Every structure is written in C-alpha cells, then in structure tokens.
C-alpha positions as CSV (number, residue, x, y, z in Angstrom):
1,M,-15.0,-3.5,4.5
2,S,-13.2,-6.3,2.8
3,A,-10.4,-5.6,0.1
4,W,-8.0,-7.3,-2.2
5,V,-4.7,-6.2,-0.9
6,T,-1.5,-6.5,-2.5
7,G,1.9,-5.1,-2.4
8,Y,4.1,-3.3,-4.6
9,T,7.9,-2.7,-4.5
10,F,10.8,-0.4,-5.3
11,W,11.5,-3.2,-8.1
12,D,8.0,-3.5,-9.8
13,N,7.1,0.2,-9.5
14,T,6.6,2.5,-12.5
15,P,9.3,3.2,-13.5
16,P,11.0,0.0,-12.2
17,G,13.8,0.8,-9.6
18,S,12.0,3.8,-8.1
19,A,9.8,5.2,-5.6
20,V,8.0,7.6,-7.9
21,I,4.4,8.4,-7.0
22,A,1.5,9.9,-8.8
23,R,0.2,12.2,-6.5
24,P,2.3,13.0,-3.5
25,V,0.3,14.1,-0.4
26,L,2.7,13.3,2.6
27,H,5.6,11.9,0.9
28,D,7.8,13.1,-2.1
29,E,8.0,9.5,-3.1
30,A,6.6,6.1,-2.0
31,G,7.3,5.3,1.6
32,G,6.4,5.5,5.1
33,T,6.6,3.5,8.3
34,G,2.9,2.8,8.9
35,T,2.3,5.0,11.7
36,W,-0.4,7.6,12.0
37,D,2.0,10.4,11.3
38,D,4.1,8.3,8.6
39,P,1.3,6.3,6.6
40,V,2.7,3.9,4.0
41,T,1.8,4.9,0.5
42,L,-1.2,3.2,-1.0
43,A,-1.9,2.9,-4.7
44,V,-5.5,2.6,-5.9
45,G,-7.4,2.0,-9.0
46,F,-9.1,4.4,-11.4
47,T,-11.8,4.5,-14.0
48,G,-11.0,7.1,-16.7
49,E,-9.9,10.1,-14.9
50,T,-11.6,9.0,-11.4
51,W,-9.5,7.6,-8.6
52,H,-11.3,4.9,-6.4
53,Y,-10.2,6.8,-3.4
54,L,-9.1,10.1,-3.5
55,P,-5.3,10.9,-2.8
56,G,-4.9,12.1,1.2
57,T,-7.6,9.3,1.9
58,R,-6.2,7.4,5.0
59,V,-6.9,3.5,5.6
60,Y,-5.9,1.2,8.3
61,L,-4.9,-2.4,7.5
62,P,-5.6,-4.4,10.7
63,E,-3.8,-7.4,9.5
64,L,-0.8,-5.6,8.7
65,R,-1.0,-3.1,11.7
66,K,-0.3,-0.2,9.1
67,Y,-1.8,3.0,8.4
68,A,-1.6,4.0,4.8
69,V,-2.6,7.0,2.8
70,V,-3.5,7.2,-1.1
71,E,-0.8,8.7,-2.9
72,D,-0.3,6.6,-6.1
73,L,-2.2,4.9,-8.8
74,C,-2.5,1.2,-9.5
75,G,-3.0,0.0,-13.1
76,S,-4.0,-3.4,-12.3
77,C,-6.4,-2.4,-9.6
78,G,-9.2,-0.8,-11.8
79,K,-11.4,-3.8,-12.0
80,G,-11.1,-5.0,-8.3
81,Y,-11.1,-8.5,-7.3
82,D,-14.1,-10.8,-7.3
83,G,-16.2,-7.6,-6.7
84,L,-13.9,-6.4,-3.8
85,P,-11.9,-3.2,-4.2
86,H,-8.3,-3.6,-4.9
87,V,-5.6,-1.6,-3.0
88,D,-1.7,-2.0,-3.6
89,L,0.4,-1.1,-0.6
90,Y,4.1,0.1,-1.3
91,I,6.2,-2.3,0.5
92,G,9.7,-1.0,-0.4
93,G,12.4,-3.4,-0.9
94,A,15.1,-1.2,-2.3
95,E,17.6,-2.8,0.0
96,I,16.9,-6.4,-0.9
97,S,16.8,-8.3,-4.1
98,A,13.7,-7.9,-6.5
99,G,13.1,-11.6,-5.8
100,D,12.9,-11.1,-1.8
101,A,10.7,-8.0,-2.5
102,D,8.2,-10.0,-4.7
103,A,8.2,-12.8,-2.0
104,C,7.2,-10.3,0.4
105,A,4.8,-8.7,-1.8
106,R,3.2,-12.2,-2.2
107,A,3.2,-12.9,1.5
108,I,0.8,-10.0,2.2
109,T,-1.5,-10.6,-0.8
110,A,-4.8,-11.7,0.5
111,V,-8.4,-10.4,0.8
112,Q,-8.2,-8.3,4.2
113,D,-10.4,-5.9,6.1
114,I,-9.6,-2.4,5.6
115,L,-10.9,0.7,7.6
116,L,-11.3,3.9,5.5
117,H,-11.1,7.4,7.5
118,P,-9.5,5.5,10.6
119,A,-9.0,6.8,14.1
120,P,-5.5,7.6,14.8
121,D,-5.1,5.3,17.8
122,Y,-5.0,1.5,16.2
123,P,-1.7,-0.7,17.1
124,V,0.9,-0.3,14.5
125,H,3.9,-2.5,13.7
126,P,6.2,0.3,12.4
127,G,8.7,0.1,9.7
128,E,8.9,-0.6,6.1
129,V,7.1,-3.9,5.1
130,A,9.9,-5.4,3.3
131,K,12.3,-4.6,6.5
132,S,9.8,-5.5,9.0
133,G,9.2,-9.2,8.1
134,C,6.2,-8.8,5.7
135,R,4.3,-9.9,8.5
136,R,0.5,-10.4,8.8
137,F,-1.1,-10.4,12.3
C-alpha cells in the first residue's frame, strides 16, 4: 500500500529535544536501527482515542530499507495526505544540528510503498536514518 511517509527528529519531537514516545513497545524511547530485531519507532495518526495502526504493528519501508514499529502518535498525521495514510518515522538526529536533522527529514518525505505485517527477511540498511545518509533506495 502507499502512504505519505515523513520523518520526525529528536529536535521536533514532543517535547522538543527528546526521544519520548507515547506507547513504548520495543524501545523505552524513540530509536531503532531498522532491522527486524530493532525496528525504528514509527508515529501514526489517531482519531479520537483510536490509533490508525495499533502500537506494536510492524511495517517495512522498501525505499528506506527499514523495518519500523508503531510506538508513537503523530498529531499532524490524522487526516492522511491526499487520501493516503500518513506515517512519521523517527530519524534521530540528536548528534547533528536541528537544521541538518530537518533536511534529513525532508529528504525522506514522499509517497512511498509500505508493507504492513511484513516478513522478517527483507533487505535492510541498518542504522539511525540521520546517521546513515537519509538515503532512499
């Protein structure tokens, strides 16, 4: 399925300058390397009290070669984007400037295919997105 994929950073998280997440499943705070065993934190929209995807839902992002797991909420994701779901991937950035982290987030922002409930054997490009080149494949 296609989704509007955006990135959020250490600097623009809520609260800013933190890696706090709403519903820890695998991590105590936002993070992950993108492997099956250590998926990256993913934020999703919600309507009222209902999450668009339940905490713990795994996703694979082929263009980023990352596994992700729903562990956070995204306030701006609720209405989707042009009829597509909107998901917000934590890209890190604590060790770079806020401006560089924002540029990285913009570099991965696009309509992308995502796989819900993926198999564990897709190719991965491990590492924090902001540290691994903000690369799309």
